[in-house]
N, C-alpha and C positions, 0 to 999 in steps of 0.2 A: 642790242648794239646802240640803243638810244642813250644819249647823255642826259644829265639832269634837266637841262633847259628843254630838250625835246620831250622828255617824259611829262614835264609840266604843261607843255603845249598839247600833248596827246590827251592828258587828263582834262584840260579845259575843253577841248573839242568833244571828248566823250561826254562830259557834263552837259554841254549844249545839246548834243544829240539825244541824250536821255530825256532832257527837258522837252525837246521837240516831239519825241515819241509819246510822252505823257500828255502833251498839249494837243497833238493831232492824232486822235484815235479813229477818225473817219476821213474819207477823202475831202469832205467839205472843210473840216477843221484844219487838215494839212494845207489845203489850197489857201484858206484864209491866212494862215500863219506865214506861208511862203510869200504871199502877196505883201504882207506887212513887212517882212524882212527884205523883200525886193525894194520896196519904197525907201526903207532906211538906207539901202545900198545905192540909191539914186535912180532906180527904175521908175518909169512913168507908165500908168495904165494906158494902153493903146487907144482905148475909148476916148481918152481926154485929148488925143492929138490927131484923130482921124481926119478932121477937116483942116488941120494945119500942116506945116512943113515938118518933115522928119529929116534930120541931118545925119551924116556919117558919124559913127561912134555914139549915137543915141542909145540909151538903154530903155527897152520897152518890155511890158508884160501884158498878157491877155489871159483872161479867165473865161472858161466856158462852162456853163451850167453849174457854177459854184463847186465843181468837182475836178476840174482840170486846169492847169496853169502852164503857159508857155512863156519862156523868157527869151528875149532877143537882145543881142548887143551888136549893133550895126558896125561893120568893119571900117577900116581906113581906105579900102579900095572899093571900086564899083562892084556890084553884084556879079557882073560878067566875069570878074576875075576869080570867082569861086566863093565857097562858103564852107564853114565847119559846122557840123551839127552834133550836139551831144544830147542824147535822149535818156530819159528815165521815166518811171511810172510810180504812182502812189499805190502801194499795196497795203490794204487795210484788212487783214484777216479778221473775221468776225462771225458772230451769229446774227443773222437777220431774222426779224419777225415775219412770219407768213402773213398773208393779207388779212385773214381772220384768225388771229393767233390764240385768243383766250379760250381755254377749255378747263373743265373740272374733272378730277379723277381722285377717288378715295377721300373726298372732302377737302382737297387741296386745289388751288388754282395754278394753272400752268400757261406759259406762252409756247406755242408750237413754233419751231425755228427751222431754218436751214442754214448751213454753214457756207461761208464764202472764203475763198483763198486756200492755200495749202496748209491747212491746220492739222496738227496732231490731236485728234479728238479727245484722247485720254487726258490731255493736259488741261482741258476746260472744265473738268468736273471738280466739285467741292471747293471752288474758288468764289470769293465775293466778286460779283460782276456789276458793272454800271450800265445804264442805258444812255446811249448817245444817239441822237438822230433828229429828224425834222418831221413834223406833222404838217401835212398839207390840208388846210381846212376847205370846206365847200365854197367859202366866199373868196378863195384865192390867196388868203393870207397864210403865212407859215409861222409855226412855233418851233423854236429850237429847244430840244430837251437834253439835259445832262443831269442824270439822277444817279447817285451812288458814288460820287467823287469826294464829297465832303463827309467828315466824320459823323455828322448827325443825319445823313441821308440814309434811307433804306437801301438795302442791296438785294440783288437777286442771285440765283445760282443754279447750276445744273447738279442734280443730286446723283449719288452713286450708291451702290450696294455696300453695306457694312462688310468688313473683311470675312467674318465668319459665315456670311450668306453668299459669298461670291466665288465659291470653288469652281463652278463651271466657267464663270467669266475669266478667272485667272488662268485657265487652260488655253485661252485664245492667244493668238499672236498680237503684238502691239497695235497693228492697224485695225484689228477687229475687237479689241477689248471693250471699246465704247463705240457703238455704231452711230452714224450720223443722225438717224431718226431718234436716238435716245438723248439728243442734246436739247431737250426741252427745259425751259427755265421755270423754276418754282418761284411764283410771284406772290402767293398768299397761302397761309397755313392756319388761319384762325377763322373757322366757319362762323357765319352770322347766325344768330338765334332765329328759329322759325324757318319757314319755307323760303 
């Protein structure tokens, strides 16, 4: 039922949404981008105004632990007159590395993982995957990682059985075709010479 102008608006919104999904693959990335967009829209970080005055109709945002953002738009009436709350959450389905992830099997290096979110496990095999995350160093500094997004970056992936070796696997229902414990990432397949 959309007319041409509405379809153009819809496509523009969808394009921005796809860009946001590509930009924000973790809670931290989503929160950082949401804060950037909030500032463009006139929101002010609540940390910058805590000691000052806040007026009606001010637009504020707060970030917690770099993974959560709350946006506030103060109304025209006093708080005693009520408020409206709209809530959402950042859902970043993913494979997380376990605390000591690296192991070797059959001359190949793997990362042991566990999955987060409502993922369909069979959709994660044989895809080029990237690493997004934060490394917390002993000295308290952090390093942000993003490897596998550029054309010249190495990629990792979850391996799967070849079709002619997977007869038993193909007999399983979709939820069991790939088990969660099988979602380990192949990160190295060229053994070093010697011990």
